[in-house]
RODO-2510 file (C-alpha; in nm, 4 decimals, decimal comma):
residues 412
     n   res          X          Y          Z
     1     m    -0,0006     0,0000    -0,0057
     2     s     0,1367     0,3307    -0,1082
     3     v     0,0060     0,5187     0,1969
     4     f     0,2216     0,3134     0,4194
     5     a     0,5622     0,4762     0,3944
     6     p     0,7917     0,3989     0,7038
     7     e     1,1059     0,5392     0,5204
     8     s     0,9207     0,8938     0,5129
     9     p     0,9913     1,1342     0,7926
    10     q     0,6507     1,2904     0,7430
    11     f     0,4770     0,9293     0,7836
    12     v     0,6973     0,8614     1,0853
    13     a     0,5822     1,1916     1,2331
    14     d     0,2132     1,1179     1,1999
    15     p     0,1179     0,7636     1,0600
    16     y    -0,2328     0,7713     1,1878
    17     p    -0,4113     0,9029     0,8774
    18     a    -0,2617     0,6316     0,6766
    19     y    -0,3493     0,3852     0,9196
    20     a    -0,7062     0,4937     0,8732
    21     e    -0,6892     0,4389     0,5014
    22     l    -0,5389     0,1001     0,5755
    23     r    -0,8110    -0,0058     0,7958
    24     a    -1,0785     0,1195     0,5559
    25     a    -0,9285    -0,0600     0,2701
    26     g    -0,9204    -0,4091     0,4110
    27     r    -0,7977    -0,6499     0,6791
    28     v    -0,4641    -0,7299     0,5257
    29     h    -0,2412    -0,5647     0,2698
    30     w     0,0830    -0,6683     0,1038
    31     f     0,3743    -0,4130     0,1487
    32     e     0,6485    -0,4658    -0,1031
    33     g     0,8943    -0,2489     0,0778
    34     s     0,9423    -0,5099     0,3456
    35     g     0,7979    -0,8070     0,2101
    36     q     0,5290    -0,8316     0,4787
    37     w     0,1638    -0,8478     0,5197
    38     l     0,0302    -0,5427     0,7135
    39     v    -0,2643    -0,6147     0,9529
    40     p    -0,4210    -0,2856     1,0747
    41     r    -0,7298    -0,3693     1,2637
    42     h    -0,7649    -0,4277     1,6275
    43     a    -0,9625    -0,7584     1,6200
    44     d    -0,7240    -0,9258     1,3882
    45     v    -0,4108    -0,7988     1,5624
    46     s    -0,5287    -0,9221     1,8921
    47     a    -0,6348    -1,2392     1,7546
    48     l    -0,3075    -1,2888     1,5670
    49     l    -0,0871    -1,2237     1,8834
    50     r    -0,2504    -1,5267     2,0306
    51     d    -0,2758    -1,7490     1,7274
    52     r    -0,0142    -2,0368     1,7539
    53     r    -0,0143    -2,0662     1,3759
    54     l     0,2141    -1,7624     1,3892
    55     g     0,5320    -1,7350     1,5796
    56     r     0,8081    -1,4856     1,6709
    57     t     1,0432    -1,7521     1,5307
    58     y     1,0238    -2,0414     1,3068
    59     q     1,3330    -2,2210     1,4023
    60     h     1,1771    -2,4354     1,6747
    61     r     0,9930    -2,6161     1,3843
    62     f     1,1876    -2,5589     1,0550
    63     s     1,5310    -2,4868     0,9284
    64     h     1,5950    -2,1638     0,7351
    65     e     1,5930    -2,3670     0,4183
    66     e     1,2842    -2,5679     0,5015
    67     f     1,1035    -2,2337     0,5662
    68     g     1,2353    -2,0764     0,2532
    69     r     1,4544    -1,8217     0,4299
    70     t     1,8192    -1,7389     0,3954
    71     p     2,0224    -1,7686     0,6886
    72     p     2,1629    -1,4699     0,8502
    73     p     2,5308    -1,3650     0,7514
    74     p     2,7822    -1,5409     0,9796
    75     e     2,9161    -1,1956     1,0825
    76     h     2,5786    -1,1124     1,2567
    77     a     2,6085    -1,4117     1,4797
    78     p     2,6709    -1,2217     1,8035
    79     f     2,3458    -1,0314     1,7542
    80     h     2,1362    -1,3456     1,6879
    81     l     2,3093    -1,5420     1,9716
    82     l     2,2033    -1,2653     2,2070
    83     n     1,8571    -1,1971     2,0558
    84     d     1,7384    -1,5434     1,9543
    85     n     1,7771    -1,6708     2,3078
    86     g     1,5588    -1,4079     2,4656
    87     l     1,1981    -1,4341     2,5604
    88     l     1,0880    -1,2082     2,2972
    89     d     1,1982    -1,4090     2,0013
    90     l     1,1172    -1,7648     2,1371
    91     e     0,8254    -1,9851     2,1092
    92     a     0,7153    -2,2791     2,3329
    93     p     0,8471    -2,4894     2,4775
    94     a     1,1582    -2,2854     2,5302
    95     h     0,9555    -1,9632     2,5916
    96     t     0,7339    -2,1368     2,8432
    97     r     1,0305    -2,2635     3,0441
    98     i     1,2192    -1,9378     3,0406
    99     r     0,9331    -1,7087     3,1154
   100     r     0,8299    -1,9277     3,4045
   101     l     1,1771    -1,9058     3,5509
   102     v     1,1989    -1,5275     3,4972
   103     a     0,8671    -1,4859     3,6403
   104     k     0,9727    -1,6521     3,9568
   105     a     1,2473    -1,3835     3,9818
   106     f     1,0519    -1,0949     3,8470
   107     t     0,7787    -1,1103     4,1062
   108     p     0,5235    -0,8629     4,2054
   109     r     0,7072    -0,8283     4,5311
   110     t     1,0259    -0,7589     4,3421
   111     v     0,8465    -0,4768     4,1553
   112     e     0,6859    -0,3425     4,4729
   113     r     1,0024    -0,3233     4,6518
   114     l     1,1360    -0,0826     4,3894
   115     v     0,8256     0,1606     4,4212
   116     p     1,0080     0,3941     4,6713
   117     y     1,3141     0,3981     4,4802
   118     v     1,1221     0,4909     4,1506
   119     h     0,9260     0,7804     4,3182
   120     r     1,2397     0,9116     4,4957
   121     l     1,4386     0,9028     4,1801
   122     a     1,1590     1,0689     3,9729
   123     a     1,1436     1,3457     4,2296
   124     e     1,5053     1,4046     4,2249
   125     l     1,5275     1,4214     3,8385
   126     v     1,2266     1,6502     3,8223
   127     e     1,3770     1,8822     4,0991
   128     d     1,7066     1,9160     3,8931
   129     l     1,5017     1,9990     3,5795
   130     v     1,2999     2,2678     3,7619
   131     e     1,6063     2,4102     3,9366
   132     s     1,7761     2,4425     3,5831
   133     g     1,4693     2,6494     3,4585
   134     g     1,3824     2,3559     3,2114
   135     g     1,5883     2,1695     2,9425
   136     d     1,5544     1,8419     2,7452
   137     l     1,2979     1,6142     2,9006
   138     v     1,4322     1,3189     2,7270
   139     s     1,7979     1,3515     2,8608
   140     a     1,6865     1,4850     3,1899
   141     l     1,4130     1,2505     3,2861
   142     a     1,2671     1,0107     3,0292
   143     e     1,5973     0,8308     2,9766
   144     p     1,7768     0,8319     3,3129
   145     l     1,4710     0,7130     3,5085
   146     p     1,3908     0,3715     3,3425
   147     v     1,7533     0,2930     3,2750
   148     a     1,8307     0,3349     3,6453
   149     v     1,5353     0,1468     3,7705
   150     i     1,5875    -0,1624     3,5541
   151     a     1,9570    -0,1514     3,6236
   152     e     1,8889    -0,1195     3,9994
   153     m     1,6554    -0,4210     3,9631
   154     l     1,9162    -0,6279     3,7865
   155     g     2,1972    -0,5163     4,0310
   156     i     2,4063    -0,3198     3,7542
   157     p     2,6690    -0,1100     3,9320
   158     e     2,6108     0,2614     3,9109
   159     a     2,9519     0,3185     3,7462
   160     d     2,8438     0,0891     3,4475
   161     r     2,5080     0,2325     3,3704
   162     h     2,6008     0,4938     3,1310
   163     l     2,6960     0,1943     2,8940
   164     l     2,3513     0,0562     2,8854
   165     r     2,1536     0,3121     2,6869
   166     p     2,4022     0,3222     2,3918
   167     w     2,4172    -0,0561     2,3704
   168     s     2,0402    -0,0642     2,3835
   169     a     2,0007     0,1839     2,0984
   170     d     2,2459     0,0081     1,8742
   171     i     2,0946    -0,3405     1,9208
   172     c     1,7140    -0,2053     1,8925
   173     g     1,8328    -0,0578     1,5375
   174     m     1,7958    -0,4192     1,4254
   175     y     1,4235    -0,4294     1,5022
   176     e     1,3525    -0,1576     1,2290
   177     l     1,2407    -0,2505     0,8848
   178     n     1,5195    -0,3321     0,6378
   179     p     1,8096    -0,2244     0,8748
   180     g     2,1254    -0,1363     0,6685
   181     p     2,4855    -0,2504     0,6894
   182     e     2,5972     0,0333     0,9323
   183     t     2,2954    -0,0436     1,1589
   184     a     2,3759    -0,4176     1,1566
   185     r     2,7533    -0,3572     1,2281
   186     r     2,6738    -0,1385     1,5266
   187     a     2,4086    -0,3913     1,6620
   188     v     2,6593    -0,6662     1,6139
   189     q     2,9275    -0,4799     1,8135
   190     a     2,6867    -0,3813     2,1001
   191     s     2,5659    -0,7370     2,1150
   192     a     2,9095    -0,8702     2,1502
   193     e     3,0098    -0,5973     2,4125
   194     f     2,6944    -0,6289     2,6050
   195     s     2,7162    -1,0117     2,6188
   196     s     3,0814    -0,9893     2,7304
   197     y     2,9907    -0,7443     3,0081
   198     l     2,6976    -0,9541     3,1281
   199     r     2,9009    -1,2748     3,1312
   200     e     3,1575    -1,1140     3,3592
   201     l     2,9007    -0,9524     3,5812
   202     i     2,7200    -1,2901     3,6342
   203     a     3,0573    -1,4615     3,7078
   204     e     3,1105    -1,1866     3,9671
   205     r     2,7566    -1,2050     4,1095
   206     r     2,7892    -1,5939     4,1339
   207     g     3,0688    -1,5438     4,3824
   208     r     2,8800    -1,2722     4,5700
   209     p     2,5114    -1,3122     4,5264
   210     g     2,2753    -1,0292     4,6243
   211     e     1,9097    -0,9528     4,6333
   212     d     1,8903    -0,8452     4,2618
   213     l     1,7357    -1,0127     3,9740
   214     i     2,0763    -1,1454     3,8308
   215     s     2,1430    -1,3306     4,1535
   216     a     1,7859    -1,4869     4,1341
   217     l     1,8533    -1,5846     3,7693
   218     i     2,1808    -1,7388     3,8738
   219     a     2,0110    -1,9477     4,1350
   220     a     1,7774    -2,0976     3,8699
   221     h     2,0909    -2,1567     3,6443
   222     d     2,3039    -2,3243     3,9183
   223     e     2,0573    -2,5709     4,0133
   224     d     2,1327    -2,7453     3,6904
   225     l     2,5054    -2,7667     3,7331
   226     d     2,6605    -3,1230     3,7803
   227     d     2,8975    -3,2128     4,0596
   228     s     3,1898    -3,0755     3,8597
   229     g     3,0321    -2,7320     3,7870
   230     a     2,9870    -2,8174     3,4206
   231     e     2,6456    -2,7121     3,2600
   232     r     2,4191    -2,9811     3,1666
   233     q     2,2995    -2,9339     2,8096
   234     a     1,9586    -3,1035     2,8200
   235     a     1,8115    -2,8858     3,1203
   236     p     1,4352    -2,9090     3,1339
   237     g     1,3092    -2,6364     3,3640
   238     r     1,6444    -2,4467     3,4039
   239     l     1,8312    -2,1640     3,2305
   240     s     2,1281    -2,2051     3,0416
   241     e     2,3973    -1,9403     3,0776
   242     q     2,3206    -1,8026     2,7389
   243     e     1,9549    -1,7779     2,8129
   244     m     2,0563    -1,6023     3,1297
   245     i     2,2594    -1,3467     2,9402
   246     s     1,9904    -1,3171     2,6696
   247     t     1,7224    -1,2553     2,9419
   248     c     1,9216    -0,9891     3,1127
   249     a     1,9930    -0,8067     2,7956
   250     l     1,6200    -0,8103     2,6982
   251     l     1,5051    -0,7049     3,0333
   252     l     1,7501    -0,4138     3,0008
   253     n     1,6491    -0,3324     2,6482
   254     a     1,2778    -0,3738     2,6848
   255     g     1,2823    -0,2592     3,0300
   256     h     1,3399     0,1010     2,9620
   257     e     1,3178     0,1488     2,5648
   258     a     0,9276     0,1714     2,5728
   259     t     0,9124     0,3798     2,8828
   260     v     1,1652     0,6319     2,7522
   261     n     0,9497     0,6870     2,4383
   262     s     0,6211     0,6806     2,6240
   263     t     0,7366     0,9577     2,8773
   264     a     0,8695     1,1860     2,6091
   265     g     0,5970     1,1073     2,3554
   266     g     0,3207     1,1364     2,6209
   267     w     0,4437     1,4817     2,7178
   268     w     0,4583     1,5948     2,3698
   269     t     0,1051     1,4793     2,3106
   270     l    -0,0190     1,6530     2,6339
   271     l     0,1567     1,9838     2,5127
   272     r    -0,0361     1,9536     2,1952
   273     h    -0,3638     1,9041     2,3780
   274     p    -0,3525     2,1880     2,6344
   275     a    -0,7172     2,1417     2,7426
   276     e    -0,6542     1,7780     2,8455
   277     l    -0,3355     1,8786     3,0229
   278     a    -0,5268     2,1405     3,2104
   279     r    -0,7978     1,8739     3,2884
   280     l    -0,5161     1,6358     3,4216
   281     r    -0,3589     1,9228     3,6392
   282     a    -0,7006     2,0095     3,7892
   283     e    -0,7919     1,6285     3,8301
   284     p    -0,4561     1,4424     3,9437
   285     a    -0,6861     1,1452     4,0138
   286     l    -0,7001     1,0761     3,6401
   287     l    -0,3306     1,0024     3,6094
   288     p    -0,3768     0,6148     3,5894
   289     t    -0,6352     0,6363     3,3095
   290     a    -0,4278     0,9191     3,1505
   291     i    -0,1210     0,6886     3,1253
   292     e    -0,3345     0,4081     2,9466
   293     e    -0,4697     0,6810     2,7110
   294     l    -0,1298     0,8295     2,6242
   295     l    -0,0081     0,4607     2,5619
   296     r    -0,3023     0,4122     2,3143
   297     h    -0,3059     0,7488     2,1571
   298     d     0,0619     0,7259     2,0396
   299     t     0,1940     0,3956     2,0819
   300     p     0,5763     0,3641     2,1226
   301     l     0,5992     0,0217     1,9688
   302     q     0,4218     0,0611     1,6361
   303     l     0,4670    -0,2592     1,4676
   304     f     0,5290    -0,6169     1,6022
   305     e     0,6501    -0,8982     1,3450
   306     r     0,5432    -1,2674     1,3305
   307     w     0,6061    -1,5569     1,1048
   308     v     0,3311    -1,7607     0,9384
   309     l     0,4052    -2,1141     1,0461
   310     e     0,0968    -2,2713     0,8844
   311     d    -0,1282    -2,1262     0,6145
   312     i    -0,3825    -1,8839     0,7462
   313     e    -0,6821    -1,7032     0,5897
   314     i    -0,7609    -1,3387     0,6829
   315     g    -1,0424    -1,1718     0,5092
   316     g    -1,0428    -1,3893     0,2119
   317     t    -0,6647    -1,3550     0,1578
   318     v    -0,4482    -1,6720     0,2338
   319     l    -0,1157    -1,6002     0,3960
   320     e     0,1193    -1,8877     0,3107
   321     r     0,3490    -2,0589     0,5380
   322     g     0,6939    -1,8795     0,5285
   323     s     0,5516    -1,5331     0,4873
   324     e     0,5679    -1,2625     0,7540
   325     v     0,3091    -1,0254     0,9056
   326     a     0,3502    -0,6959     1,0400
   327     l     0,0811    -0,6305     1,3244
   328     l     0,0272    -0,2548     1,3227
   329     f    -0,0143    -0,1834     1,7035
   330     g    -0,0304     0,1948     1,6276
   331     s    -0,3140     0,1358     1,3960
   332     a    -0,5067    -0,1080     1,6092
   333     n    -0,4953     0,1381     1,8865
   334     r    -0,6831     0,3783     1,6836
   335     d    -0,9469     0,1638     1,5379
   336     p    -1,2975     0,2991     1,5544
   337     e    -1,4554    -0,0328     1,5999
   338     v    -1,3044    -0,0639     1,9502
   339     f    -1,2425     0,2953     2,0478
   340     a    -1,5059     0,5790     2,0443
   341     a    -1,3643     0,8910     1,8741
   342     p    -1,0237     0,7118     1,8373
   343     d    -0,8199     1,0085     1,7175
   344     r    -0,9405     1,2114     2,0122
   345     l    -0,7294     1,2338     2,3329
   346     d    -0,9536     1,1466     2,6355
   347     l    -0,7547     1,1196     2,9476
   348     g    -1,0741     0,9880     3,1219
   349     r    -1,1301     0,7171     2,8826
   350     r    -1,2653     0,4084     3,0658
   351     h    -1,2880     0,1498     2,7980
   352     n    -0,9502     0,1375     2,6796
   353     p    -0,8296    -0,2258     2,5716
   354     h    -0,5085    -0,0918     2,4015
   355     i    -0,2511    -0,3372     2,3017
   356     g     0,0476    -0,1032     2,3730
   357     f     0,2070    -0,3986     2,5817
   358     g     0,1121    -0,6700     2,3357
   359     a    -0,0809    -0,9854     2,4017
   360     g    -0,0750    -1,3513     2,4295
   361     i     0,2407    -1,5235     2,5465
   362     h     0,4611    -1,2337     2,4476
   363     y     0,2695    -0,9945     2,6678
   364     c     0,5126    -0,7456     2,8199
   365     l     0,6595    -0,9002     3,1368
   366     g     0,7479    -0,5484     3,2663
   367     a     0,4294    -0,3779     3,2120
   368     p     0,3529    -0,3337     3,5799
   369     l     0,6914    -0,1676     3,6276
   370     a     0,6548     0,0527     3,3282
   371     r     0,3148     0,1776     3,4729
   372     i     0,4838     0,2542     3,8030
   373     e     0,7612     0,4474     3,6281
   374     l     0,5257     0,6481     3,4247
   375     t     0,2868     0,7378     3,7062
   376     a     0,5916     0,8504     3,9087
   377     s     0,7548     1,0658     3,6468
   378     f     0,4286     1,2203     3,5147
   379     g     0,2996     1,2780     3,8746
   380     a     0,6343     1,4388     3,9784
   381     l     0,6277     1,6771     3,6833
   382     l     0,2592     1,7657     3,7079
   383     r     0,3144     1,8537     4,0766
   384     r     0,6481     2,0428     4,0498
   385     a     0,6325     2,2011     3,7127
   386     p     0,2640     2,3012     3,6979
   387     r     0,3458     2,5521     3,4119
   388     l     0,5717     2,3318     3,2098
   389     s     0,5608     2,4277     2,8458
   390     l     0,7224     2,3619     2,5148
   391     a     1,0504     2,5535     2,4590
   392     a     1,1472     2,4282     2,1043
   393     p     1,0077     2,2045     1,8460
   394     p     1,0871     1,8479     1,9469
   395     l     1,3319     1,6290     1,7412
   396     r     1,2277     1,2891     1,6334
   397     r     1,4350     0,9755     1,6262
   398     p     1,4327     0,8317     1,2632
   399     g     1,3100     0,4835     1,3545
   400     f     0,9427     0,3925     1,2809
   401     v     0,8886     0,0560     1,4630
   402     i     1,0350     0,1834     1,8047
   403     r     0,9083     0,5434     1,7475
   404     g     0,9938     0,8290     1,9802
   405     l     1,1708     1,1647     2,0315
   406     s     1,5415     1,2246     2,0639
   407     e     1,4891     1,5749     2,2317
   408     l     1,1910     1,7382     2,3904
   409     r     1,3115     2,0945     2,5280
   410     v     1,0669     2,2218     2,7859
   411     a     1,0560     2,5398     3,0036
   412     v     0,9326     2,5359     3,3587
***
């Protein structure tokens, strides 16, 4: 479809009119630019996220050749070793086993224990921004808060935390449509460096375990060592060391990437809707529903890819095994079949089944933590900077799949 133009800065800045055209034109559309089927409607996106005839990977059932796909270049191996062993890109039974183990460590109690830290840090960052008379909301608040929180949860030393955001940004570049050679090179290098760092940190934490998530994951791994300390290969119900490394990397990447973009993008949305911002300032109790509405109205993860493992029919079109679908989260969250007046920002919206955190077995494990972080940072800014305003036009990141701002300068 010609209206879908993810390489266009104008489209990336506002894809929603194009999404409306896609939804009106049908349930599924072939996009030659990436060789994918686009799925724009909420009912279909929601159903396909749960449909086991599709998968984030196909390698649990087929070789590359059997699936009609070319294996990735050997030089990309560090990226795929790190990425392909993480929860996001696994299917059952491996996904079931790893998610169960991670969930045992990533418990509601673990998240709840972080709440005072999150609110204290949010208040400190906002106070610094106010005392400076304003500045870039991205670098002053949106980035440092979730990075620090997930690093605190995992037990990353403060001296090393500056490494995380650059590694994450480079790795996540590979999730865009048709990443180029330079993007791939940077992702491979970041994957190798990140993996090496985590391997050393895990070795150190094994000798000196703490109360952090890495120590909990080590405990799950070490239960499957034999008497000599060697790792058993067939480890039902346990984490391998590579799975542990990939899990930590995923938690660090996914644990802050969406929250960064939700914070900056959410404030950019509020500043463009002054009546709703005034409403929120007058009714702070609206904050929980406001967070959900901001996630719906301008979704940070616009697209989620899945492989067709068995032929499937959608609206009279057969998607054959070996093809790939692009589930358009941003479009689904503006579907008028589900949301009344979907293009209107309504911070008091009650019926809001948005899929900003996904659905099915790949539903975001960190959604409760993300909501805590967003509530803390938005609440602190609303209280401490009641006259916050835009100081300069925002700068947008070039990516479309993971969509957000690189700079949002504000005055207080």
